[in-house]
PDB file of the backbone (N, CA, C, O) and the ligand in Angstrom, with CONECT records:
HET     ZN  A 101       1
ATOM      1  N   UNK A   1      61.928 229.689 -29.879  1.00  0.00           N
ATOM      2  CA  UNK A   1      60.545 229.313 -30.202  1.00  0.00           C
ATOM      3  C   UNK A   1      60.056 230.166 -31.357  1.00  0.00           C
ATOM      4  O   UNK A   1      60.355 231.357 -31.440  1.00  0.00           O
ATOM      5  N   UNK A   2      59.327 229.563 -32.212  1.00  0.00           N
ATOM      6  CA  UNK A   2      58.863 230.210 -33.433  1.00  0.00           C
ATOM      7  C   UNK A   2      57.353 230.057 -33.513  1.00  0.00           C
ATOM      8  O   UNK A   2      56.819 228.973 -33.278  1.00  0.00           O
ATOM      9  N   UNK A   3      56.673 231.133 -33.842  1.00  0.00           N
ATOM     10  CA  UNK A   3      55.216 231.088 -33.914  1.00  0.00           C
ATOM     11  C   UNK A   3      54.764 230.122 -34.999  1.00  0.00           C
ATOM     12  O   UNK A   3      55.208 230.213 -36.144  1.00  0.00           O
ATOM     13  N   UNK A   4      53.886 229.203 -34.640  1.00  0.00           N
ATOM     14  CA  UNK A   4      53.463 228.178 -35.583  1.00  0.00           C
ATOM     15  C   UNK A   4      52.092 228.431 -36.176  1.00  0.00           C
ATOM     16  O   UNK A   4      51.630 227.673 -37.029  1.00  0.00           O
ATOM     17  N   UNK A   5      51.435 229.501 -35.725  1.00  0.00           N
ATOM     18  CA  UNK A   5      50.140 229.829 -36.306  1.00  0.00           C
ATOM     19  C   UNK A   5      49.014 229.717 -35.298  1.00  0.00           C
ATOM     20  O   UNK A   5      49.144 229.077 -34.254  1.00  0.00           O
ATOM     21  N   UNK A   6      47.920 230.349 -35.633  1.00  0.00           N
ATOM     22  CA  UNK A   6      46.703 230.250 -34.831  1.00  0.00           C
ATOM     23  C   UNK A   6      45.770 229.260 -35.503  1.00  0.00           C
ATOM     24  O   UNK A   6      45.455 229.393 -36.686  1.00  0.00           O
ATOM     25  N   UNK A   7      45.333 228.278 -34.750  1.00  0.00           N
ATOM     26  CA  UNK A   7      44.462 227.261 -35.308  1.00  0.00           C
ATOM     27  C   UNK A   7      43.039 227.470 -34.830  1.00  0.00           C
ATOM     28  O   UNK A   7      42.804 227.775 -33.661  1.00  0.00           O
ATOM     29  N   UNK A   8      42.111 227.306 -35.724  1.00  0.00           N
ATOM     30  CA  UNK A   8      40.696 227.381 -35.391  1.00  0.00           C
ATOM     31  C   UNK A   8      40.125 225.966 -35.387  1.00  0.00           C
ATOM     32  O   UNK A   8      40.338 225.193 -36.322  1.00  0.00           O
ATOM     33  N   UNK A   9      39.412 225.647 -34.341  1.00  0.00           N
ATOM     34  CA  UNK A   9      38.720 224.363 -34.310  1.00  0.00           C
ATOM     35  C   UNK A   9      37.268 224.580 -34.719  1.00  0.00           C
ATOM     36  O   UNK A   9      36.658 225.591 -34.371  1.00  0.00           O
ATOM     37  N   UNK A  10      36.739 223.647 -35.440  1.00  0.00           N
ATOM     38  CA  UNK A  10      35.385 223.783 -35.938  1.00  0.00           C
ATOM     39  C   UNK A  10      34.444 222.888 -35.153  1.00  0.00           C
ATOM     40  O   UNK A  10      34.858 221.916 -34.521  1.00  0.00           O
ATOM     41  N   UNK A  11      33.180 223.236 -35.209  1.00  0.00           N
ATOM     42  CA  UNK A  11      32.179 222.373 -34.601  1.00  0.00           C
ATOM     43  C   UNK A  11      32.316 220.965 -35.162  1.00  0.00           C
ATOM     44  O   UNK A  11      32.511 220.779 -36.363  1.00  0.00           O
ATOM     45  N   UNK A  12      32.214 220.005 -34.305  1.00  0.00           N
ATOM     46  CA  UNK A  12      32.291 218.639 -34.773  1.00  0.00           C
ATOM     47  C   UNK A  12      33.699 218.097 -34.788  1.00  0.00           C
ATOM     48  O   UNK A  12      33.934 216.974 -35.235  1.00  0.00           O
ATOM     49  N   UNK A  13      34.657 218.902 -34.293  1.00  0.00           N
ATOM     50  CA  UNK A  13      36.021 218.392 -34.203  1.00  0.00           C
ATOM     51  C   UNK A  13      36.123 217.541 -32.946  1.00  0.00           C
ATOM     52  O   UNK A  13      36.611 217.988 -31.909  1.00  0.00           O
ATOM     53  N   UNK A  14      35.663 216.336 -33.060  1.00  0.00           N
ATOM     54  CA  UNK A  14      35.564 215.476 -31.876  1.00  0.00           C
ATOM     55  C   UNK A  14      36.745 214.534 -31.749  1.00  0.00           C
ATOM     56  O   UNK A  14      36.815 213.733 -30.817  1.00  0.00           O
ATOM     57  N   UNK A  15      37.670 214.632 -32.685  1.00  0.00           N
ATOM     58  CA  UNK A  15      38.839 213.760 -32.594  1.00  0.00           C
ATOM     59  C   UNK A  15      39.860 214.281 -31.595  1.00  0.00           C
ATOM     60  O   UNK A  15      40.700 213.521 -31.113  1.00  0.00           O
ATOM     61  N   UNK A  16      39.797 215.563 -31.281  1.00  0.00           N
ATOM     62  CA  UNK A  16      40.795 216.127 -30.374  1.00  0.00           C
ATOM     63  C   UNK A  16      40.827 215.424 -29.024  1.00  0.00           C
ATOM     64  O   UNK A  16      41.909 215.056 -28.566  1.00  0.00           O
ATOM     65  N   UNK A  17      39.696 215.222 -28.371  1.00  0.00           N
ATOM     66  CA  UNK A  17      39.754 214.506 -27.083  1.00  0.00           C
ATOM     67  C   UNK A  17      40.296 213.096 -27.242  1.00  0.00           C
ATOM     68  O   UNK A  17      40.988 212.587 -26.360  1.00  0.00           O
ATOM     69  N   UNK A  18      39.983 212.473 -28.356  1.00  0.00           N
ATOM     70  CA  UNK A  18      40.469 211.112 -28.591  1.00  0.00           C
ATOM     71  C   UNK A  18      41.988 211.121 -28.736  1.00  0.00           C
ATOM     72  O   UNK A  18      42.688 210.252 -28.217  1.00  0.00           O
ATOM     73  N   UNK A  19      42.474 212.129 -29.456  1.00  0.00           N
ATOM     74  CA  UNK A  19      43.905 212.186 -29.734  1.00  0.00           C
ATOM     75  C   UNK A  19      44.701 212.710 -28.546  1.00  0.00           C
ATOM     76  O   UNK A  19      45.827 212.273 -28.309  1.00  0.00           O
ATOM     77  N   UNK A  20      44.120 213.643 -27.801  1.00  0.00           N
ATOM     78  CA  UNK A  20      44.915 214.387 -26.829  1.00  0.00           C
ATOM     79  C   UNK A  20      44.379 214.315 -25.405  1.00  0.00           C
ATOM     80  O   UNK A  20      44.906 214.992 -24.522  1.00  0.00           O
ATOM     81  N   UNK A  21      43.364 213.527 -25.161  1.00  0.00           N
ATOM     82  CA  UNK A  21      42.870 213.366 -23.808  1.00  0.00           C
ATOM     83  C   UNK A  21      42.320 214.652 -23.229  1.00  0.00           C
ATOM     84  O   UNK A  21      41.591 215.384 -23.898  1.00  0.00           O
ATOM     85  N   UNK A  22      42.670 214.925 -21.982  1.00  0.00           N
ATOM     86  CA  UNK A  22      42.116 216.085 -21.294  1.00  0.00           C
ATOM     87  C   UNK A  22      42.487 217.385 -21.984  1.00  0.00           C
ATOM     88  O   UNK A  22      41.691 218.323 -22.017  1.00  0.00           O
ATOM     89  N   UNK A  23      43.693 217.446 -22.534  1.00  0.00           N
ATOM     90  CA  UNK A  23      44.098 218.657 -23.247  1.00  0.00           C
ATOM     91  C   UNK A  23      43.193 218.855 -24.462  1.00  0.00           C
ATOM     92  O   UNK A  23      42.821 219.984 -24.785  1.00  0.00           O
ATOM     93  N   UNK A  24      42.848 217.786 -25.116  1.00  0.00           N
ATOM     94  CA  UNK A  24      41.937 217.858 -26.255  1.00  0.00           C
ATOM     95  C   UNK A  24      40.581 218.402 -25.858  1.00  0.00           C
ATOM     96  O   UNK A  24      39.988 219.203 -26.580  1.00  0.00           O
ATOM     97  N   UNK A  25      40.089 217.965 -24.706  1.00  0.00           N
ATOM     98  CA  UNK A  25      38.810 218.480 -24.204  1.00  0.00           C
ATOM     99  C   UNK A  25      38.896 219.987 -24.020  1.00  0.00           C
ATOM    100  O   UNK A  25      37.964 220.717 -24.356  1.00  0.00           O
ATOM    101  N   UNK A  26      40.009 220.441 -23.490  1.00  0.00           N
ATOM    102  CA  UNK A  26      40.205 221.871 -23.259  1.00  0.00           C
ATOM    103  C   UNK A  26      40.223 222.621 -24.586  1.00  0.00           C
ATOM    104  O   UNK A  26      39.650 223.703 -24.709  1.00  0.00           O
ATOM    105  N   UNK A  27      40.890 222.030 -25.575  1.00  0.00           N
ATOM    106  CA  UNK A  27      40.980 222.683 -26.881  1.00  0.00           C
ATOM    107  C   UNK A  27      39.614 222.777 -27.539  1.00  0.00           C
ATOM    108  O   UNK A  27      39.286 223.788 -28.159  1.00  0.00           O
ATOM    109  N   UNK A  28      38.823 221.729 -27.406  1.00  0.00           N
ATOM    110  CA  UNK A  28      37.485 221.756 -27.989  1.00  0.00           C
ATOM    111  C   UNK A  28      36.658 222.847 -27.338  1.00  0.00           C
ATOM    112  O   UNK A  28      35.859 223.514 -27.995  1.00  0.00           O
ATOM    113  N   UNK A  29      36.858 223.024 -26.031  1.00  0.00           N
ATOM    114  CA  UNK A  29      36.110 224.040 -25.305  1.00  0.00           C
ATOM    115  C   UNK A  29      36.505 225.437 -25.768  1.00  0.00           C
ATOM    116  O   UNK A  29      35.650 226.309 -25.915  1.00  0.00           O
ATOM    117  N   UNK A  30      37.804 225.651 -26.000  1.00  0.00           N
ATOM    118  CA  UNK A  30      38.285 226.980 -26.372  1.00  0.00           C
ATOM    119  C   UNK A  30      38.119 227.251 -27.870  1.00  0.00           C
ATOM    120  O   UNK A  30      37.849 228.380 -28.281  1.00  0.00           O
ATOM    121  N   UNK A  31      38.282 226.212 -28.670  1.00  0.00           N
ATOM    122  CA  UNK A  31      38.092 226.269 -30.125  1.00  0.00           C
ATOM    123  C   UNK A  31      39.161 227.066 -30.865  1.00  0.00           C
ATOM    124  O   UNK A  31      39.171 227.078 -32.096  1.00  0.00           O
ATOM    125  N   UNK A  32      40.053 227.727 -30.148  1.00  0.00           N
ATOM    126  CA  UNK A  32      41.069 228.518 -30.850  1.00  0.00           C
ATOM    127  C   UNK A  32      42.327 228.498 -29.996  1.00  0.00           C
ATOM    128  O   UNK A  32      42.257 228.713 -28.786  1.00  0.00           O
ATOM    129  N   UNK A  33      43.447 228.248 -30.598  1.00  0.00           N
ATOM    130  CA  UNK A  33      44.684 228.275 -29.840  1.00  0.00           C
ATOM    131  C   UNK A  33      45.856 228.575 -30.749  1.00  0.00           C
ATOM    132  O   UNK A  33      45.794 228.397 -31.965  1.00  0.00           O
ATOM    133  N   UNK A  34      46.918 229.033 -30.128  1.00  0.00           N
ATOM    134  CA  UNK A  34      48.123 229.393 -30.862  1.00  0.00           C
ATOM    135  C   UNK A  34      49.193 228.355 -30.610  1.00  0.00           C
ATOM    136  O   UNK A  34      49.291 227.796 -29.517  1.00  0.00           O
ATOM    137  N   UNK A  35      49.991 228.103 -31.629  1.00  0.00           N
ATOM    138  CA  UNK A  35      51.051 227.113 -31.496  1.00  0.00           C
ATOM    139  C   UNK A  35      52.416 227.782 -31.663  1.00  0.00           C
ATOM    140  O   UNK A  35      52.587 228.694 -32.472  1.00  0.00           O
ATOM    141  N   UNK A  36      53.367 227.310 -30.888  1.00  0.00           N
ATOM    142  CA  UNK A  36      54.749 227.753 -31.033  1.00  0.00           C
ATOM    143  C   UNK A  36      55.626 226.526 -31.185  1.00  0.00           C
ATOM    144  O   UNK A  36      55.451 225.529 -30.485  1.00  0.00           O
ATOM    145  N   UNK A  37      56.563 226.610 -32.100  1.00  0.00           N
ATOM    146  CA  UNK A  37      57.415 225.468 -32.410  1.00  0.00           C
ATOM    147  C   UNK A  37      58.863 225.800 -32.082  1.00  0.00           C
ATOM    148  O   UNK A  37      59.291 226.946 -32.216  1.00  0.00           O
ATOM    149  N   UNK A  38      59.612 224.795 -31.653  1.00  0.00           N
ATOM    150  CA  UNK A  38      61.052 224.955 -31.494  1.00  0.00           C
ATOM    151  C   UNK A  38      61.733 224.183 -32.614  1.00  0.00           C
ATOM    152  O   UNK A  38      61.640 222.958 -32.690  1.00  0.00           O
ATOM    153  N   UNK A  39      62.420 224.923 -33.486  1.00  0.00           N
ATOM    154  CA  UNK A  39      63.076 224.259 -34.622  1.00  0.00           C
ATOM    155  C   UNK A  39      64.280 223.454 -34.163  1.00  0.00           C
ATOM    156  O   UNK A  39      64.775 222.600 -34.899  1.00  0.00           O
ATOM    157  N   UNK A  40      64.760 223.722 -32.939  1.00  0.00           N
ATOM    158  CA  UNK A  40      65.925 223.025 -32.439  1.00  0.00           C
ATOM    159  C   UNK A  40      65.625 221.600 -32.013  1.00  0.00           C
ATOM    160  O   UNK A  40      66.326 220.666 -32.400  1.00  0.00           O
ATOM    161  N   UNK A  41      64.567 221.437 -31.204  1.00  0.00           N
ATOM    162  CA  UNK A  41      64.284 220.113 -30.650  1.00  0.00           C
ATOM    163  C   UNK A  41      62.919 219.586 -31.074  1.00  0.00           C
ATOM    164  O   UNK A  41      62.569 218.449 -30.759  1.00  0.00           O
ATOM    165  N   UNK A  42      62.148 220.401 -31.783  1.00  0.00           N
ATOM    166  CA  UNK A  42      60.861 219.917 -32.274  1.00  0.00           C
ATOM    167  C   UNK A  42      59.729 220.045 -31.284  1.00  0.00           C
ATOM    168  O   UNK A  42      58.618 219.587 -31.549  1.00  0.00           O
ATOM    169  N   UNK A  43      59.993 220.666 -30.136  1.00  0.00           N
ATOM    170  CA  UNK A  43      58.934 220.817 -29.133  1.00  0.00           C
ATOM    171  C   UNK A  43      57.848 221.739 -29.666  1.00  0.00           C
ATOM    172  O   UNK A  43      58.133 222.749 -30.309  1.00  0.00           O
ATOM    173  N   UNK A  44      56.612 221.381 -29.391  1.00  0.00           N
ATOM    174  CA  UNK A  44      55.471 222.213 -29.765  1.00  0.00           C
ATOM    175  C   UNK A  44      54.747 222.607 -28.484  1.00  0.00           C
ATOM    176  O   UNK A  44      54.452 221.763 -27.638  1.00  0.00           O
ATOM    177  N   UNK A  45      54.466 223.899 -28.353  1.00  0.00           N
ATOM    178  CA  UNK A  45      53.710 224.368 -27.199  1.00  0.00           C
ATOM    179  C   UNK A  45      52.431 225.033 -27.677  1.00  0.00           C
ATOM    180  O   UNK A  45      52.393 225.659 -28.737  1.00  0.00           O
ATOM    181  N   UNK A  46      51.385 224.884 -26.877  1.00  0.00           N
ATOM    182  CA  UNK A  46      50.094 225.464 -27.205  1.00  0.00           C
ATOM    183  C   UNK A  46      49.765 226.583 -26.227  1.00  0.00           C
ATOM    184  O   UNK A  46      49.984 226.460 -25.022  1.00  0.00           O
ATOM    185  N   UNK A  47      49.243 227.660 -26.758  1.00  0.00           N
ATOM    186  CA  UNK A  47      48.771 228.753 -25.924  1.00  0.00           C
ATOM    187  C   UNK A  47      47.338 229.067 -26.305  1.00  0.00           C
ATOM    188  O   UNK A  47      46.987 229.095 -27.485  1.00  0.00           O
ATOM    189  N   UNK A  48      46.524 229.301 -25.310  1.00  0.00           N
ATOM    190  CA  UNK A  48      45.121 229.602 -25.568  1.00  0.00           C
ATOM    191  C   UNK A  48      44.851 231.062 -25.234  1.00  0.00           C
ATOM    192  O   UNK A  48      44.696 231.400 -24.060  1.00  0.00           O
ATOM    193  N   UNK A  49      44.790 231.930 -26.229  1.00  0.00           N
ATOM    194  CA  UNK A  49      44.544 233.336 -25.973  1.00  0.00           C
ATOM    195  C   UNK A  49      43.114 233.530 -25.455  1.00  0.00           C
ATOM    196  O   UNK A  49      42.217 232.765 -25.808  1.00  0.00           O
ATOM    197  N   UNK A  50      42.906 234.539 -24.629  1.00  0.00           N
ATOM    198  CA  UNK A  50      41.548 234.801 -24.138  1.00  0.00           C
ATOM    199  C   UNK A  50      40.624 235.180 -25.291  1.00  0.00           C
ATOM    200  O   UNK A  50      41.055 235.802 -26.263  1.00  0.00           O
ATOM    201  N   UNK A  51      39.385 234.813 -25.179  1.00  0.00           N
ATOM    202  CA  UNK A  51      38.428 235.162 -26.224  1.00  0.00           C
ATOM    203  C   UNK A  51      38.254 236.674 -26.276  1.00  0.00           C
ATOM    204  O   UNK A  51      38.251 237.333 -25.236  1.00  0.00           O
ATOM    205  N   UNK A  52      38.111 237.220 -27.455  1.00  0.00           N
ATOM    206  CA  UNK A  52      37.915 238.666 -27.601  1.00  0.00           C
ATOM    207  C   UNK A  52      36.592 239.133 -27.007  1.00  0.00           C
ATOM    208  O   UNK A  52      36.282 240.323 -27.051  1.00  0.00           O
TER     209      UNK A  52
HETATM  210 ZN    ZN A 101      63.821 223.324 -28.131  1.00  0.00          ZN2+
END
């Protein structure tokens, strides 16, 4: 697994729930999450670090 970066969601990012369903709702709530990629099979995993 390879770190894919930390993504920031902005106010008004309302497409996430549409695109990702319940997970999207969670992402909108957290607004920040980290991504990890597997270069072998293309799997992407999301991690939501605790807010500082
Ligand atoms: Zn893999």
